[in-house]
C-alpha positions as CSV (number, residue, x, y, z in Angstrom):
1,M,64.7,196.0,-107.1
2,N,64.9,197.3,-110.6
3,W,68.2,196.7,-112.7
4,T,69.2,199.9,-111.7
5,E,69.2,199.7,-108.3
6,L,70.6,196.7,-108.3
7,I,73.6,197.8,-110.6
8,K,74.3,201.0,-108.1
9,S,74.1,198.5,-105.0
10,E,76.6,196.0,-106.5
11,L,78.7,199.3,-107.7
12,E,78.8,200.6,-104.4
13,A,79.7,197.4,-102.5
14,A,82.9,196.7,-105.4
15,S,83.9,200.5,-104.9
16,K,84.1,199.9,-101.1
17,S,86.1,197.2,-101.1
18,T,88.3,198.0,-103.4
19,K,88.8,201.3,-102.2
20,G,89.5,199.5,-99.0
21,L,92.3,197.4,-100.9
22,I,94.0,200.2,-102.7
23,D,94.4,202.2,-99.2
24,L,96.5,199.4,-98.3
25,V,99.0,200.2,-100.8
26,D,102.3,202.1,-99.8
27,E,104.1,204.1,-102.1
28,D,107.3,202.0,-101.9
29,T,105.2,199.2,-103.4
30,L,104.3,200.3,-106.2
31,D,106.9,198.3,-108.5
32,W,106.0,195.2,-107.0
33,K,104.9,192.2,-108.6
34,P,105.0,188.4,-108.8
35,S,108.4,187.1,-109.2
36,T,107.7,184.7,-111.7
37,E,107.6,184.9,-115.8
38,N,104.4,185.2,-116.5
39,N,103.4,188.5,-117.6
40,W,102.2,190.2,-114.5
41,M,101.6,194.1,-113.7
42,T,103.3,195.7,-111.2
43,V,101.0,197.1,-108.3
44,G,101.4,200.6,-109.7
45,Q,99.9,199.3,-112.9
46,L,97.3,197.5,-111.3
47,L,96.0,200.6,-109.5
48,C,96.4,202.7,-112.7
49,H,94.1,199.3,-114.5
50,I,91.6,199.1,-111.8
51,A,91.1,203.3,-112.0
52,N,90.8,203.3,-115.5
53,A,89.1,199.9,-116.5
54,S,85.5,199.9,-115.8
55,G,85.0,203.6,-117.1
56,V,85.9,202.0,-120.6
57,C,83.5,199.0,-120.1
58,F,80.7,201.8,-118.9
59,R,81.7,203.9,-122.1
60,G,81.7,201.3,-124.3
61,F,78.0,199.7,-122.9
62,I,76.5,203.3,-123.3
63,T,78.0,204.9,-126.6
64,G,79.5,201.5,-128.3
65,D,82.7,203.4,-128.4
66,W,85.2,200.7,-127.2
67,G,88.4,202.7,-127.7
68,F,89.8,200.9,-131.1
69,P,91.1,202.5,-133.9
70,S,88.8,203.6,-136.6
71,G,87.6,200.8,-138.9
72,A,89.6,198.4,-137.0
73,D,88.4,194.7,-137.7
74,L,88.7,193.0,-134.4
75,S,89.6,189.7,-136.2
76,E,92.6,191.4,-137.5
77,L,93.6,192.5,-134.0
78,T,96.2,190.7,-132.0
79,P,96.2,190.1,-128.3
80,E,98.9,192.4,-127.7
81,D,96.5,195.3,-129.8
82,M,93.9,194.4,-127.6
83,L,95.6,194.2,-124.4
84,P,99.2,195.8,-124.0
85,P,101.9,193.3,-122.4
86,R,102.8,194.9,-118.8
87,G,105.4,196.8,-120.0
88,K,103.8,199.2,-122.0
89,T,100.6,199.5,-119.0
90,P,100.8,203.0,-117.4
91,Q,101.4,202.8,-114.1
92,R,100.2,205.2,-111.0
93,S,102.6,207.4,-110.0
94,P,103.4,207.8,-105.9
95,V,102.2,211.7,-106.4
96,S,98.5,209.9,-107.3
97,L,98.4,208.1,-103.9
98,K,99.4,211.2,-102.3
99,R,96.8,213.4,-103.7
100,R,94.3,210.5,-103.1
101,N,95.5,210.1,-99.1
102,Q,95.1,213.9,-98.3
């Protein structure tokens, strides 16, 4: 097995199990998050993160564009600049879920 086949196999397995987990999400639970005081995402924010996160990584590895502002010095970026707090994280909408299930 070469690297391409290995990566493709792993991505297909991860995609299948992720889809199974996403299919368990009900529209009524999009705003749910653990009740502790930590910086938890809501279920809707987590769905949005899952949908977008791997694409950003692939783009970064392939093109070298990691989405940081032009000329940004990574050593000067705060953790919030690199990963916004959950309050600023986008969320999947109920409309997105309906389209997925049609």
